[in-house]
C-alpha atoms as one frame of an Amber mdcrd trajectory, in Angstrom:
protein
 -24.830 -60.381 -21.435 -23.411 -58.450 -18.452 -20.376 -58.003 -16.280 -20.867
 -57.052 -12.624 -19.168 -53.965 -11.177 -17.589 -55.093  -7.915 -16.431 -52.759
  -5.103 -12.823 -53.008  -6.200 -13.787 -51.512  -9.543 -14.585 -53.838 -12.374
 -16.592 -53.197 -15.481 -20.155 -53.566 -16.518 -21.668 -53.926 -19.903 -24.772
 -51.769 -20.119 -25.639 -53.165 -23.573 -23.970 -55.135 -26.333 -20.587 -53.674
 -27.120 -20.556 -50.845 -24.465 -18.513 -51.242 -21.297 -19.192 -48.989 -18.367
 -16.040 -48.234 -16.363 -15.518 -46.630 -12.929 -13.299 -43.592 -12.651  -9.823
 -43.347 -11.180  -9.925 -41.773  -7.647  -7.055 -39.245  -7.253  -6.541 -38.229
  -3.595  -4.681 -35.072  -2.676  -2.388 -36.205   0.180  -0.255 -33.028   0.399
  -1.025 -32.491   4.087  -0.033 -35.916   5.223   3.018 -36.314   3.082   4.674
 -32.925   3.417   3.292 -31.537   6.620   6.184 -30.699   9.028   4.905 -28.180
  11.612   3.073 -30.711  13.798   4.098 -34.340  13.570   1.380 -35.681  15.895
  -1.886 -35.555  14.063  -4.900 -33.272  14.152  -8.405 -34.534  13.630  -8.204
 -33.641   9.936  -4.986 -35.723   9.567  -6.801 -38.700  11.133  -9.767 -38.317
   8.825  -7.512 -38.071   5.764  -5.737 -41.241   6.852  -9.015 -43.061   7.207
 -10.094 -41.849   3.757  -6.915 -43.436   2.229  -7.696 -46.760   3.845 -11.371
 -46.556   2.964 -10.760 -45.709  -0.693  -8.056 -48.345  -0.967 -10.704 -50.915
   0.092 -13.466 -49.772  -2.363 -11.357 -48.612  -5.252  -8.224 -50.797  -5.155
  -6.007 -50.109  -8.068  -8.233 -47.203  -9.158  -6.831 -45.196  -6.253  -4.016
 -42.830  -7.046  -2.287 -39.986  -5.220  -1.148 -36.419  -5.895   0.322 -33.689
  -3.734   1.517 -30.154  -3.879   5.311 -30.375  -4.048   6.867 -27.573  -1.947
  10.098 -27.462  -4.070   8.529 -27.659  -7.458   5.679 -25.352  -6.336   3.026
 -27.318  -8.177   0.871 -30.385  -7.892   2.382 -33.662  -9.043   1.353 -37.285
  -9.112   2.974 -39.413  -6.391   4.139 -42.992  -6.608   1.446 -45.194  -4.986
   3.914 -47.637  -3.358   5.959 -44.852  -1.880   2.883 -43.115  -0.482   1.759
 -46.281   1.287   5.243 -46.829   2.743   5.281 -43.238   3.896   1.890 -43.623
   5.527   3.031 -46.731   7.370   5.855 -44.704   8.874   3.461 -41.893   9.861
   1.058 -44.295  11.627   4.004 -45.815  13.549   4.926 -42.267  14.703   1.367
 -41.516  15.737   1.218 -44.742  17.755   4.449 -44.237  19.651   4.400 -40.466
  19.819   7.938 -40.345  18.523   7.798 -36.868  17.034  11.504 -36.562  16.454
  11.895 -39.632  14.299   8.652 -38.824  12.511   9.958 -35.324  11.649  13.176
 -36.707  10.261  11.243 -39.131   8.052   9.114 -36.251   6.692  12.124 -34.059
   5.973  13.816 -36.910   4.203  10.869 -37.866   2.083  11.573 -37.533  -1.644
   8.850 -39.272  -3.629   9.145 -40.394  -7.241   7.057 -38.004  -9.376   4.769
 -39.413 -12.053   3.611 -37.730 -15.252  -0.026 -37.252 -16.069  -0.667 -39.849
 -18.748  -4.336 -40.241 -19.451  -5.602 -43.299 -21.285  -7.993 -42.760 -24.100
 -11.502 -42.228 -22.663 -10.249 -42.493 -19.114 -11.860 -40.262 -16.483 -10.739
 -39.205 -13.024 -12.232 -37.633  -9.938 -10.058 -35.678  -7.508 -10.857 -36.028
  -3.803  -9.544 -33.394  -1.441 -10.173 -34.037   2.288  -7.945 -31.387   3.863
  -8.228 -27.567   3.493  -4.497 -27.148   2.791  -3.762 -24.992  -0.316  -7.404
 -24.255  -0.964  -6.718 -20.541  -0.264  -4.382 -20.422  -3.294  -6.437 -20.283
  -6.475  -3.481 -20.849  -8.817  -2.548 -24.101  -7.103  -6.006 -25.577  -7.302
  -6.475 -24.372 -10.845  -3.110 -26.036 -11.694  -4.392 -29.310 -10.173  -7.687
 -29.160 -12.119  -5.851 -28.343 -15.364  -3.358 -31.158 -14.897  -5.916 -33.806
 -14.005  -8.736 -32.608 -16.230 -11.103 -33.978 -13.626 -13.996 -32.827 -11.309
 -13.056 -32.019  -7.726 -14.856 -33.319  -4.626 -13.964 -31.272  -1.567 -14.586
 -31.987   2.141 -15.390 -29.013   4.382 -14.786 -29.768   8.093 -16.221 -26.567
   9.479 -16.819 -22.834   9.041 -15.731 -21.934  12.510 -13.222 -19.251  11.566
 -16.121 -17.406   9.851 -18.888 -18.172  12.347 -16.662 -17.641  15.376 -13.746
 -15.451  14.293 -13.002 -14.607  17.912 -11.829 -18.167  18.437  -9.733 -18.294
  15.354  -6.092 -17.319  14.868  -5.548 -13.791  13.461  -6.800 -13.650   9.881
  -8.356 -17.114  10.042 -11.755 -15.793   8.839 -10.138 -14.155   5.760  -8.219
 -17.393   4.927 -11.450 -19.431   5.210 -13.290 -16.995   2.980 -10.612 -17.345
   0.322 -10.938 -21.088   0.502 -14.627 -20.985   0.065 -14.262 -18.717  -2.935
 -11.846 -21.211  -4.538 -14.196 -24.119  -3.589 -17.177 -22.348  -5.176 -15.190
 -21.828  -8.409 -13.574 -25.219  -8.769 -15.374 -27.852  -6.741 -18.023 -30.000
  -8.435 -19.364 -31.333  -5.166 -18.936 -30.499  -1.483 -19.009 -33.165   1.285
 -19.779 -31.784   4.803 -18.696 -33.816   7.825 -21.937 -33.181   9.735 -25.458
 -31.806   9.273 -24.336 -28.726  11.292 -21.460 -28.053   8.879 -23.685 -28.511
   5.862 -26.224 -25.967   7.230 -23.313 -23.554   7.879 -22.094 -23.891   4.297
 -25.571 -23.305   2.823 -26.149 -20.301   5.129 -22.801 -18.787   4.099 -23.438
 -19.100   0.332 -27.114 -18.221   0.662 -28.511 -17.694  -2.905 -25.117 -17.319
  -4.498 -23.733 -19.984  -6.817 -22.577 -22.968  -4.768 -21.708 -26.561  -5.695
 -24.021 -29.253  -4.435 -23.538 -29.931  -0.694 -24.049 -33.379   0.829 -23.878
 -33.971   4.567 -22.174 -37.313   5.185 -21.420 -37.440   8.910 -18.173 -38.999
   9.891 -17.958 -42.403  11.444 -15.142 -43.523  13.722 -12.659 -46.183  12.725
  -9.578 -47.580  14.506  -7.574 -46.232  11.595  -8.067 -42.747  13.097  -6.376
 -43.846  16.374  -5.001 -47.307  15.768  -4.149 -48.143  19.380  -7.733 -47.735
  20.602  -8.966 -51.065  19.205  -6.298 -53.127  21.027  -6.612 -51.268  24.340
 -10.351 -51.279  24.312 -10.387 -55.082  24.545  -8.232 -54.893  27.661 -10.220
 -52.113  29.334 -10.155 -52.281  33.141 -12.316 -50.528  35.670 -11.546 -46.930
  36.536  -8.909 -46.727  39.311  -9.817 -45.944  42.923  -8.380 -42.417  42.536
 -10.677 -40.963  39.894  -9.619 -38.721  37.084 -11.071 -37.064  33.973  -9.626
 -36.437  30.550  -9.983 -33.501  28.161  -8.581 -33.958  24.658  -7.932 -31.104
  22.311  -5.631 -28.182  21.396  -5.418 -25.686  24.259  -7.248 -22.700  22.762
 -10.141 -20.487  23.940 -12.755 -22.289  21.801 -12.173 -25.510  23.753 -13.169
 -23.772  27.008 -10.305 -25.098  29.113 -10.533 -21.903  31.234 -13.932 -22.992
  32.666 -12.555 -26.379  33.635  -9.485 -24.890  35.413 -11.613 -22.537  37.434
 -13.894 -25.461  38.339 -10.910 -27.404  39.643  -9.939 -24.365  41.778 -13.440
 -24.434  43.246 -13.294 -28.195  43.858 -10.130 -27.736  45.929 -11.938 -25.333
  48.246 -15.205 -27.264  48.460 -13.901 -30.815  48.375 -14.786 -31.666  52.005
 -18.422 -30.743  51.525 -19.093 -31.797  47.915 -16.651 -34.062  46.217 -14.695
 -36.006  48.723 -11.197 -36.460  47.382 -10.429 -34.110  44.456 -10.237 -35.979
  41.144  -7.429 -35.232  38.776  -7.850 -33.700  35.353  -5.612 -34.666  32.443
  -5.427 -32.126  29.580  -4.168 -33.866  26.490  -3.140 -31.726  23.471  -0.687
 -29.190  22.257  -0.731 -25.503  23.195  -2.509 -23.472  20.555  -3.047 -19.743
  20.178  -4.363 -16.790  22.226  -4.288 -18.926  25.377  -2.115 -16.779  27.666
  -4.605 -16.720  30.587  -5.077 -20.509  30.350  -1.345 -21.099  30.373  -0.897
 -18.755  33.384  -3.332 -20.878  35.373  -1.621 -24.093  34.306   1.885 -22.810
  35.123   1.368 -20.366  37.995  -1.603 -21.476  40.056  -0.478 -23.871  42.854
  -4.011 -25.075  43.383  -4.491 -25.907  39.726  -1.079 -27.431  39.328  -1.711
 -29.825  42.256  -4.707 -31.392  40.596  -4.487 -30.709  36.818  -1.856 -32.423
  34.652  -1.038 -30.866  31.369  -0.088 -34.013  29.474   0.702 -32.261  26.251
   0.900 -34.188  22.962   0.954 -37.933  23.446   1.190 -41.027  21.237  -1.992
 -42.934  20.563  -1.078 -45.766  22.900  -0.686 -43.371  25.857  -3.897 -41.518
  25.009  -5.806 -44.785  24.779  -4.555 -45.908  28.152  -5.385 -42.629  29.783
  -8.819 -42.256  28.177 -10.000 -45.781  28.931  -9.311 -45.302  32.676 -11.077
 -41.966  32.967 -14.363 -41.487  34.757 -15.458 -39.437  31.759 -14.223 -37.412
  28.831 -14.936 -33.687  29.333 -15.638 -31.710  26.182 -16.884 -28.216  27.047
 -16.209 -26.569  23.700 -18.099 -23.482  22.613 -18.131 -24.617  18.929 -17.156
 -27.639  16.875 -17.538 -28.916  13.352 -17.614 -32.556  14.420 -15.427 -33.336
  17.530 -13.563 -36.600  17.044 -12.600 -37.154  20.703 -16.298 -37.398  21.685
 -16.775 -40.100  19.048 -13.606 -41.816  20.132 -14.608 -41.910  23.785 -18.157
 -43.201  23.125 -16.836 -45.810  20.743 -14.549 -47.090  23.487 -17.301 -47.182
  26.073 -16.095 -44.116  27.998 -18.773 -41.735  29.327 -18.869 -38.213  27.985
 -19.870 -34.895  29.610 -19.978 -32.332  26.869 -21.309 -28.933  25.842 -24.867
 -28.811  24.532 -24.087 -27.926  20.903 -25.505 -29.407  17.713 -22.426 -31.384
  16.591 -22.189 -33.129  19.948 -25.841 -34.192  19.811 -25.305 -35.473  16.294
 -22.639 -37.740  17.539 -23.918 -38.757  20.937 -27.678 -38.939  20.579 -29.230
 -39.395  24.070 -26.091 -40.940  25.691 -23.825 -38.085  26.955 -24.578 -35.508
  29.633 -25.160 -32.253  27.798 -24.413 -29.016  29.606 -24.338 -25.400  28.516
 -20.660 -24.468  28.158 -21.197 -21.478  30.526 -23.102 -23.377  33.213 -20.275
 -23.930  35.716 -22.429 -25.147  38.639 -23.893 -28.045  36.542 -20.499 -28.977
  35.241 -19.230 -29.069  38.855 -22.112 -31.154  40.059 -21.722 -33.723  37.307
 -17.927 -33.952  37.807 -18.438 -34.605  41.520 -21.150 -37.220  40.801 -19.059
 -39.026  38.153 -16.053 -38.974  40.425 -17.747 -41.068  43.144 -17.311 -44.792
  43.289 -20.363 -46.641  41.920 -21.915 -43.324  40.758 -25.598 -43.853  39.801
 -25.454 -41.068  37.261 -22.291 -42.479  35.606 -23.761 -46.005  35.618 -26.930
 -44.722  33.951 -24.790 -43.376  31.090 -22.870 -46.687  30.856 -26.230 -48.396
  30.438 -27.242 -45.942  27.689 -23.883 -46.574  25.994 -24.820 -50.273  25.464
 -27.255 -49.277  22.770 -25.199 -46.491  21.264 -23.527 -46.869  17.919 -21.932
 -44.510  15.373 -22.382 -44.918  11.688 -19.803 -47.173  10.209 -16.794 -45.671
   8.482 -17.416 -47.977   5.541 -20.885 -46.442   5.000 -19.314 -42.980   4.916
 -16.727 -44.021   2.346 -19.400 -45.763   0.239 -21.506 -42.615   0.071 -18.554
 -40.470  -0.938 -17.589 -43.114  -3.495 -21.094 -43.011  -4.942 -20.705 -39.266
  -5.522 -17.330 -39.913  -7.246 -18.832 -42.601  -9.443 -21.725 -40.352 -10.464
 -19.224 -37.707 -11.577 -16.786 -40.053 -13.420 -18.423 -43.171 -14.749 -17.824
 -43.429 -18.482 -18.611 -45.751 -21.392 -16.165 -47.387 -23.775 -17.532 -48.962
 -26.944
């Protein structure tokens, strides 16, 4: 006699009279629900949103939500229906880029709070995708004590520790506090790439560390909902070529190199590049970027060919990216780099820095260049800007065979970890 466990969470009889049940999945959604500083999403926000959709598909009614309430100063359970309503409003704001209305919705959000009532024998697993609150030991301890459940934590990168010069002031110390809390309270760590997993293991060395599993991210339209609809209506690049660069304006992203290249292109255009292509920089202004901003605002040559588009809604980003000759991603360091995955998933060529996370994503498809090799960047930009560029066409052919792991497979692997920590038997 046996009952099959389906993906939505059923039950299975291991032997006569014993039912094996799957655990409740409790997602911490504090960042999405209460975040007010930036209403248009970061990559972490998009990954967290995709996790909610993915776990809703595999866990169904076993998916619950909690969050750190800023007024109560503690973690609380959140009403499932209200969370999904709130998420629908957030996605609408991402799509349109309507930051003002999105911010009003966040400020006005007052969820119903639920008590922690545990059924006899019931088990739970907490899943925390964002780093928010991990630097506060008392908050995470309060969450663990309230849920009485193991914690699965995702780590997106160790860049503030590995590259403190690119982090905001004190970012390395904050990350170290987070890792200390993770080491104490997490039962399992999920890394978003093989590179991040290696960084985690190197950081902890021989010290006590929870098990680390590298489960590289996939790309799903949930991360940028407008891409799927615009991709089907993709048109050839316009006669006047342009390139796109997506990411927060900060030194790590290496915008400075691109801006100096565009200054060179303006002086050498007659001999090398023909008409000068435009460069669209998409993303908010970050930190320690004074020299970059000076070039964007005060250099007439740069301003005549480089457009600082700022933060844009997903529809506008999709339209702009799909018409670009290529996405430019010259970062010095990344944990994953979602825009590269987005571009390749939409059939847009990529010219990117030769770093391990980019190679994990792109395989043999993109053009890989050392982030300091300005002459090669300039040569490729000029080649890709030309009509019927053989080099660009060669990458488009390579793109036909490229694929990224499915998001469903990522979620299934994380779900398997959760099941291994929380499956229980009821006689």
